[in-house]
C-alpha positions in Angstrom: 13.5 -21.6 -19.1 13.1 -19.0 -22.0 9.9 -17.7 -20.4 11.7 -17.2 -17.0 14.5 -15.4 -18.8 11.9 -13.1 -20.4 10.5 -12.3 -17.0 13.9 -11.4 -15.7 14.7 -9.3 -18.7 11.7 -7.1 -18.4 12.1 -6.8 -14.7 15.7 -5.7 -14.9 15.2 -3.6 -18.0 12.9 -1.2 -16.1 15.2 -0.8 -13.1 17.2 2.4 -12.6 21.0 2.1 -12.9 21.2 3.4 -9.3 19.2 0.4 -8.1 21.4 -2.1 -10.0 24.6 -0.5 -8.6 23.3 -0.6 -5.0 22.0 -4.2 -5.3 25.5 -5.3 -6.2 27.1 -3.2 -3.4 24.7 -4.6 -0.8 25.3 -8.1 -2.0 29.0 -7.7 -1.5 28.5 -6.1 2.0 28.5 -8.8 4.7 26.1 -8.7 7.6 29.1 -8.5 10.0 30.2 -5.3 8.2 26.7 -3.8 8.7 26.7 -4.9 12.4 30.1 -3.5 13.1 30.0 -1.5 16.3 29.8 2.2 15.8 32.7 3.8 17.8 31.0 7.2 18.3 29.5 8.5 21.4 25.9 9.6 20.9 25.3 13.4 21.2 23.1 14.5 24.0 19.4 14.4 23.2 17.2 17.4 23.3 13.7 17.7 24.7 11.1 17.0 22.0 7.5 18.2 21.9 4.9 16.2 19.9 1.2 16.6 19.4 -0.7 13.3 20.0 -0.3 11.0 17.0 -2.3 7.9 16.2 -2.6 4.9 18.5 -1.7 1.5 17.3 -4.0 -1.5 17.0 -3.7 -4.1 19.8 -0.8 -6.1 18.5 0.8 -7.1 21.9 -2.1 -9.1 23.2 -0.7 -10.6 26.4 2.7 -11.2 28.0 5.2 -12.3 25.3 2.2 -12.8 22.9 2.1 -10.9 19.7 -0.6 -10.8 16.9 0.3 -9.6 13.4 -1.3 -10.3 10.1 -4.0 -12.4 11.9 -1.4 -14.8 13.2 -0.9 -14.9 17.0 2.2 -16.3 18.7 3.2 -16.8 22.3 6.9 -16.9 23.2 6.7 -19.0 26.3 10.2 -18.5 27.6 12.2 -15.9 25.6 11.1 -13.6 22.8 12.8 -14.6 19.6 13.0 -11.3 17.7 14.0 -13.3 14.5 11.1 -15.7 14.7 10.3 -16.8 11.2 7.4 -19.2 11.7 4.9 -16.9 9.9 7.1 -15.5 7.2 9.3 -12.4 6.9 6.5 -9.8 7.0 5.4 -11.1 10.4 9.0 -10.9 11.7 9.3 -7.4 10.3 6.2 -6.4 12.2 7.6 -7.9 15.4 10.7 -5.7 14.9 8.8 -2.4 14.1 7.6 -2.0 17.8 4.5 -0.1 16.6 2.6 -1.9 19.5 4.4 0.5 21.9 1.6 2.9 21.0 -1.4 0.8 21.8 -3.5 1.9 24.7 -2.7 -1.1 26.9 1.1 -0.5 26.8 2.4 1.6 29.8 5.8 3.0 30.4 7.1 0.0 32.4 5.9 -2.6 29.9 7.3 -0.7 27.0 10.7 -0.3 28.6 10.7 -4.0 29.4 10.2 -4.9 25.8 12.8 -2.4 24.6 15.4 -3.6 27.0 14.7 -7.3 26.1 15.4 -6.3 22.5 18.7 -4.5 23.5 19.8 -7.6 25.5 19.6 -9.7 22.4 20.4 -7.2 19.6 24.0 -8.3 18.9 22.8 -11.8 18.0 19.8 -10.7 15.8 19.6 -10.5 12.1 16.2 -9.0 10.9 16.6 -6.0 13.1 19.7 -4.8 11.2 17.8 -4.4 8.0 17.2 -0.7 7.1 13.4 -0.9 6.8 12.8 -2.3 10.4 15.4 0.2 11.8 13.6 3.1 10.1 10.2 2.2 11.6 11.4 0.9 15.0 13.4 4.1 15.7 10.5 6.4 15.0 8.2 4.4 17.3 10.9 4.2 20.0 11.5 8.0 19.9 7.7 8.7 20.0 7.4 6.4 23.0 10.4 8.0 24.7 9.0 11.5 24.2 5.5 10.5 25.3 6.7 8.9 28.5 9.5 11.3 29.3 12.1 8.5 29.3 15.8 9.2 29.9 17.9 6.1 29.2 21.5 6.4 28.0 21.6 2.7 26.9 18.5 3.2 24.6 19.9 6.5 23.3 23.3 4.8 22.4 21.4 2.1 20.6 19.3 4.6 18.7 22.3 6.5 17.6 24.2 3.4 16.5 21.4 2.2 14.4 20.8 5.6 12.9 24.5 5.5 11.7 23.9 2.0 10.3 20.8 3.3 8.5 22.6 6.3 7.1 25.2 4.0 5.6 22.7 1.5 4.2 19.9 3.6 2.7 17.6 1.5 0.5 18.7 2.8 -2.9 18.4 -0.7 -4.3 14.7 -0.6 -3.8 13.8 3.1 -3.8 10.0 3.8 -3.6 8.4 3.7 -0.2 11.4 2.0 1.4 13.7 4.9 0.7 11.1 7.4 1.8 10.7 5.5 5.2 14.5 5.8 5.6 14.2 9.5 5.1 11.3 10.0 7.5 13.3 8.1 10.2 16.5 10.0 9.6 14.5 13.2 10.2 13.3 11.9 13.6 16.9 11.0 14.5 18.2 14.4 13.4 15.7 16.2 15.7 16.2 13.8 18.6 20.0 14.1 18.6 20.3 17.5 16.9 22.5 15.8 14.4 23.3 18.0 11.3 24.5 15.0 9.2 21.3 13.1 9.7 19.4 16.3 8.9 21.2 17.0 5.7 20.6 13.5 4.4 16.9 13.5 5.5 16.3 16.9 4.0 17.8 15.9 0.6 15.9 12.6 0.5 12.6 14.1 1.5 12.8 16.9 -1.0 13.8 14.5 -3.8 11.6 11.5 -3.0 8.4 13.3 -2.0 8.7 15.4 -5.2 8.9 12.2 -7.3 6.7 9.9 -5.3 3.7 12.1 -4.6 1.9 12.7 -7.8 0.2 15.9 -8.9 -3.2 14.7 -7.6 -1.7 13.7 -4.3 -1.5 9.9 -4.8 1.6 7.9 -3.9 3.1 6.6 -7.1 2.9 2.9 -6.1 -0.9 3.4 -6.2 -1.8 1.4 -3.2 -4.3 3.1 -0.9 -2.8 1.1 2.0 0.7 2.3 1.4 -0.6 5.8 0.7 -2.1 5.9 4.2 1.0 4.5 5.8 3.2 7.1 4.2 0.8 9.9 4.9 0.8 8.8 8.6 4.6 9.0 8.6 4.7 12.3 6.9 2.2 13.8 9.4 4.5 12.5 12.2 7.5 14.2 10.6 5.5 17.4 10.1 4.6 17.2 13.8 8.2 17.0 15.0 9.4 19.9 12.8 6.4 22.1 13.6 6.7 21.8 17.3 10.5 21.9 17.8 12.4 24.9 16.6 15.8 24.1 15.1 16.6 24.5 11.5 15.2 27.4 9.5 14.5 26.4 5.9 11.6 25.5 3.6 11.1 21.9 4.8 8.1 22.6 7.0 6.3 24.4 4.3 7.2 21.8 1.7 5.9 18.9 4.0 2.7 20.9 4.6 2.0 21.1 0.9 2.6 17.4 0.5 0.4 16.5 3.5 -2.4 18.7 2.1 -2.5 17.1 -1.3 -2.1 13.6 0.0 -5.1 14.2 2.2 -7.0 15.3 -0.9 -6.2 12.1 -2.7 -7.3 10.1 0.3 -10.5 12.1 0.5 -11.2 11.2 -3.1 -10.4 7.5 -2.6 -12.4 7.1 0.6 -15.9 5.8 0.1 -19.0 7.1 2.0 -18.7 3.9 4.1 -15.3 5.4 5.2 -13.5 2.4 3.6 -10.7 2.7 1.0 -10.6 0.1 -1.8 -8.1 -2.8 -1.7 -6.4 -1.8 -4.9 -3.0 -3.3 -5.7 -1.3 -4.4 -2.5 -3.8 -3.2 0.1 -5.4 -4.9 3.0 -7.4 -4.1 6.1 -5.9 -3.9 9.5 -2.5 -2.5 8.5 -2.7 1.3 7.9 -4.5 3.8 10.0 -8.1 4.5 8.8 -8.9 7.6 6.8 -10.8 9.0 9.7 -7.8 8.7 12.0 -5.6 10.4 9.5 -8.0 13.3 8.9 -8.3 13.8 12.7 -4.6 13.8 13.1 -4.2 16.3 10.3 -6.8 18.5 12.0 -4.8 18.4 15.3 -1.8 19.7 13.3 -4.0 22.3 11.6 -3.5 20.9 8.1 -6.5 21.2 5.8 -6.7 19.0 2.7 -6.5 20.6 -0.8 -9.3 20.1 -3.2 -7.6 18.4 -6.1 -9.3 16.0 -8.6 -7.8 12.6 -9.4 -5.4 12.8 -12.4 -1.8 11.5 -12.5 -2.5 8.5 -10.3 -4.8 7.3 -13.2 -7.7 6.6 -10.9 -11.0 8.2 -11.6 -13.9 8.9 -9.3 -17.5 9.1 -10.4 -20.1 9.6 -7.7 -23.6 10.9 -7.0 -26.1 10.5 -4.2 -26.6 6.8 -5.1 -23.2 5.4 -6.0 -19.4 5.9 -5.9 -17.3 4.3 -8.7 -13.5 4.3 -8.8 -11.9 3.2 -12.1 -8.3 2.3 -12.7 -6.8 3.2 -16.1 -3.2 2.7 -15.2 -0.8 0.1 -16.4 2.2 -0.7 -14.1 3.5 2.2 -12.1 6.2 3.2 -11.3 8.1 1.2 -13.9 11.2 0.7 -11.7 9.4 -0.1 -8.4 6.3 -2.1 -9.1 6.5 -4.7 -6.3 3.0 -3.8 -5.1 1.4 -3.7 -8.5 -1.2 -6.1 -9.8 -2.3 -7.0 -13.4 -5.5 -5.0 -12.9 -5.6 -2.6 -15.8 -9.2 -1.2 -16.3 -10.3 -2.6 -12.9 -13.1 -0.8 -11.0 -14.8 -0.9 -7.6 -18.2 0.4 -6.7 -20.3 1.2 -3.6 -24.1 1.7 -3.7 -25.8 3.6 -0.9 -22.6 3.4 1.2 -22.3 -0.4 0.8 -19.6 -2.3 -1.2 -21.0 -4.1 -4.2 -18.1 -4.6 -6.7 -14.8 -5.0 -5.0 -11.2 -5.8 -5.6 -10.4 -9.3 -4.2 -7.7 -7.8 -2.0 -4.3 -9.0 -0.7 -4.0 -11.7 1.9 -0.3 -12.6 1.7 3.2 -11.6 0.4 4.5 -15.1 0.5 5.5 -16.6 -2.8 2.9 -19.2 -3.9 -0.4 -19.9 -5.5 -2.4 -17.4 -3.4 0.0 -14.5 -4.1 0.1 -15.3 -7.8 -3.7 -15.5 -8.0 -4.4 -12.3 -6.1 -2.0 -10.3 -8.3 -3.4 -11.8 -11.5 -6.0 -10.4 -13.8 -8.6 -13.1 -12.8 -8.9 -11.4 -9.4 -9.9 -8.0 -10.7 -13.0 -6.5 -12.3 -11.7 -6.3 -15.8 -11.4 -8.5 -18.9 -9.2 -11.6 -18.9 -8.2 -12.9 -22.4 -7.2 -16.5 -22.9 -6.8 -17.0 -19.2 -3.7 -14.8 -19.1 -2.6 -11.7 -17.3 -2.6 -8.2 -18.8 0.8 -7.7 -17.3 3.3 -10.5 -16.3 3.2 -10.5 -12.5 5.5 -13.2 -11.0 7.3 -14.2 -7.8 6.0 -12.1 -4.9 6.9 -8.6 -6.0 8.0 -8.8 -9.6 6.6 -7.7 -13.0 7.8 -8.7 -16.4 6.2 -7.5 -19.6 3.7 -4.7 -18.9 0.5 -3.4 -20.5 0.8 0.0 -22.2 -2.3 2.2 -21.7 -3.6 4.8 -24.0 -6.4 7.1 -22.8 -8.8 7.9 -25.6 -11.4 10.0 -23.7 -11.5 11.5 -20.2 -14.5 13.6 -19.3 -17.1 13.7 -16.6 -19.4 11.8 -18.9 -17.1 9.2 -20.4 -13.8 7.5 -19.5 -12.3 5.5 -22.4 -8.9 3.8 -22.7 -7.2 0.9 -24.4 -4.2 -1.3 -23.6 -2.0 -3.9 -25.4 -1.3 -6.2 -22.5 -2.5 -9.3 -24.5 -0.1 -10.1 -27.2 -1.5 -9.3 -30.7 -4.7 -7.9 -29.2 -6.1 -4.6 -27.9 -8.6 -4.3 -25.0 -10.6 -1.2 -25.1 -12.9 -0.3 -22.2 -15.2 2.7 -21.6 -17.1 3.8 -18.5 -20.2 6.1 -19.0 -21.7 7.2 -15.6 -25.3 8.4 -15.6 -27.7 9.4 -12.8 -29.1 5.9 -12.1 -26.7 3.6 -14.0 -23.2 3.0 -15.2 -22.5 1.6 -18.7 -19.3 -0.3 -19.3 -18.4 -1.3 -22.9 -15.6 -3.7 -23.6 -14.2 -4.4 -27.0 -11.4 -6.8 -27.9 -9.6 -6.1 -31.2 -8.3 -9.4 -32.3 -7.6 -9.8 -36.1 -7.0 -13.5 -35.8 -10.2 -14.1 -33.8 -8.5 -16.5 -31.5 -9.3 -15.0 -28.1 -11.5 -16.3 -25.3 -12.7 -13.2 -23.5 -14.1 -13.2 -20.0 -15.4 -10.1 -18.1 -15.2 -10.5 -14.4 -17.4 -8.9 -11.7 -16.3 -9.7 -8.2 -19.1 -9.1 -5.6 -18.5 -8.2 -2.0 -19.0 -11.2 0.4 -22.1 -9.4 1.7 -23.7 -9.4 -1.7 -25.8 -12.3 -3.3 -27.1 -13.0 -6.8 -30.9 -13.3 -6.3 -32.3 -13.2 -9.9 -31.1 -13.8 -13.4 -32.0 -12.3 -16.8 -31.6 -9.6 -15.9 -29.4 -10.3 -12.9 -30.3 -8.7 -9.6 -27.7 -8.6 -6.9 -28.4 -7.5 -3.4 -27.1 -6.9 0.1 -30.0 -8.5 1.8 -29.1 -7.3 5.3 -29.2 -3.7 4.2 -32.0 -4.3 1.7 -30.1 -2.7 -1.2 -30.5 -4.2 -4.6 -29.2 -3.3 -8.1 -29.5 -4.8 -11.6 -26.8 -5.7 -14.0 -27.4 -6.5 -17.6 -25.1 -7.9 -20.3 -25.5 -7.2 -24.0 -23.3 -9.4 -26.2 -22.8 -12.2 -23.7 -22.2 -15.7 -25.0 -22.4 -17.3 -21.6 -22.7 -16.2 -18.0 -21.4 -18.2 -15.0 -21.4 -17.6 -11.2 -18.2 -18.8 -9.6 -16.9 -18.6 -6.0 -13.7 -16.8 -5.0 -11.8 -15.9 -1.8 -12.1 -12.2 -0.8 -9.3 -11.1 1.4 -10.5 -9.1 4.4 -7.1 -8.9 6.0 -3.7 -10.6 5.7 -4.2 -14.4 6.1 -8.0 -13.9 6.4 -10.3 -14.6 3.5 -14.0 -15.3 3.1 -16.1 -16.8 0.3 -17.7 -14.5 -2.2 -19.3 -14.6 -5.6 -17.9 -13.6 -9.0 -20.0 -13.1 -12.2 -18.0 -14.4 -15.2 -19.3 -13.2 -18.6 -17.9 -14.8 -21.7 -18.2 -12.7 -24.9 -16.7 -12.6 -28.4 -15.7 -9.1 -29.6 -17.9 -6.7 -27.6 -19.8 -6.6 -24.4 -22.0 -3.9 -22.9 -22.6 -4.0 -19.2 -25.3 -1.8 -17.6 -25.4 -1.5 -13.8 -28.6 0.1 -12.7 -28.9 1.4 -9.1 
């Protein structure tokens, strides 16, 4: 009980007062109040021009059959837009309507799905939440514009839900949720030429993009997946402002600068294999690929800036043989860390364009053993002390006590930092990249000498351990092999773990577990 209260204390302590106030307000607001019919006539829409955006994956796979998060469901008779059989995230995806933009959806099919939704909307629940409204309205407007649809019933529905959204912005969550609200309001503003929507969108975009996009271009929740999703949405917003003259202010220029620097961060975080690492909450099959985003930016004539990694606290070391990304961050941002993991001093590495050391990834948001394991320190390439987590991750999207990181050295030849996430102990780790190897030194400062220290090295599922002493690990199919040596190891074990390769989709892979006392030196030779 005391432990649980401690978790709640640290989680609430780091919230902004604004979040707490709005959490209380939204708890008091009934669903019926939110659903109350808007008694306003929608203004006339204006013709919209858009450059081709990014196509969706095939999510609507057959008549009344949807596939999200690697779960497929057929609604035999009537689509249940509140269907909860696979969890809330699946239901949210059903309500986003992103599938309107897959190649197999034509105008007639899309309109049929949209009107089915309208026929049921007054009895639905999930669709009234601000986040699904935000995404759904963007995808509906894009579909309307692409297919030159004129439908008063759809327009009335869009306007009603935009008024609902404007009155229920997600200040209780902030972060990517509030930014998605702002993106959608901008779409609504341009579609209806609504000055009130525009004022709210403008203010939110200027405030939130300034705070959420760091100086090196990374989104402050530090998930490559969410970074790509938000960049995609920002490119869509830049698209609509660029190609439709209306308001004359600095928003277009401001969004251009944010697009450019976000593209730079994505360029830095994209491996030669064209993959991005599954750091924090990130998984394949959700966001557009880096290549799709770079191509879209090119269609909009946006070039990426050349900005090194800095404020996001990721670091990139690369040469002709390998690419290494290190994480020297604690928990960020403090008030919105729902997508953070206890992964301080984690790293991922590709050799000759093939993944070797990987993050285990994210396969679910459902509260339970898998979610707890994937967010925990044991699922990352760092040091676990006494079987605990460097930061207290709990529930599905909560963090209690957090590791505090101090950077000691940060040059092109050495990255060294320490954190205090383990009570009464300090973990210090350094990365020293060289032409043909990387040296990693871990030191545990424990005055009472009571710690059991395990350094973890999670291998990609394509990689096998083929020799020991020194260890040789290889991708046999690609005929690429590297050596890994441990100086100071007390014992070395090979265990098996589940590597997430998508939501609800995992494969078996190997992890090298190295037990040591005070200090361990790891040399990875390529």
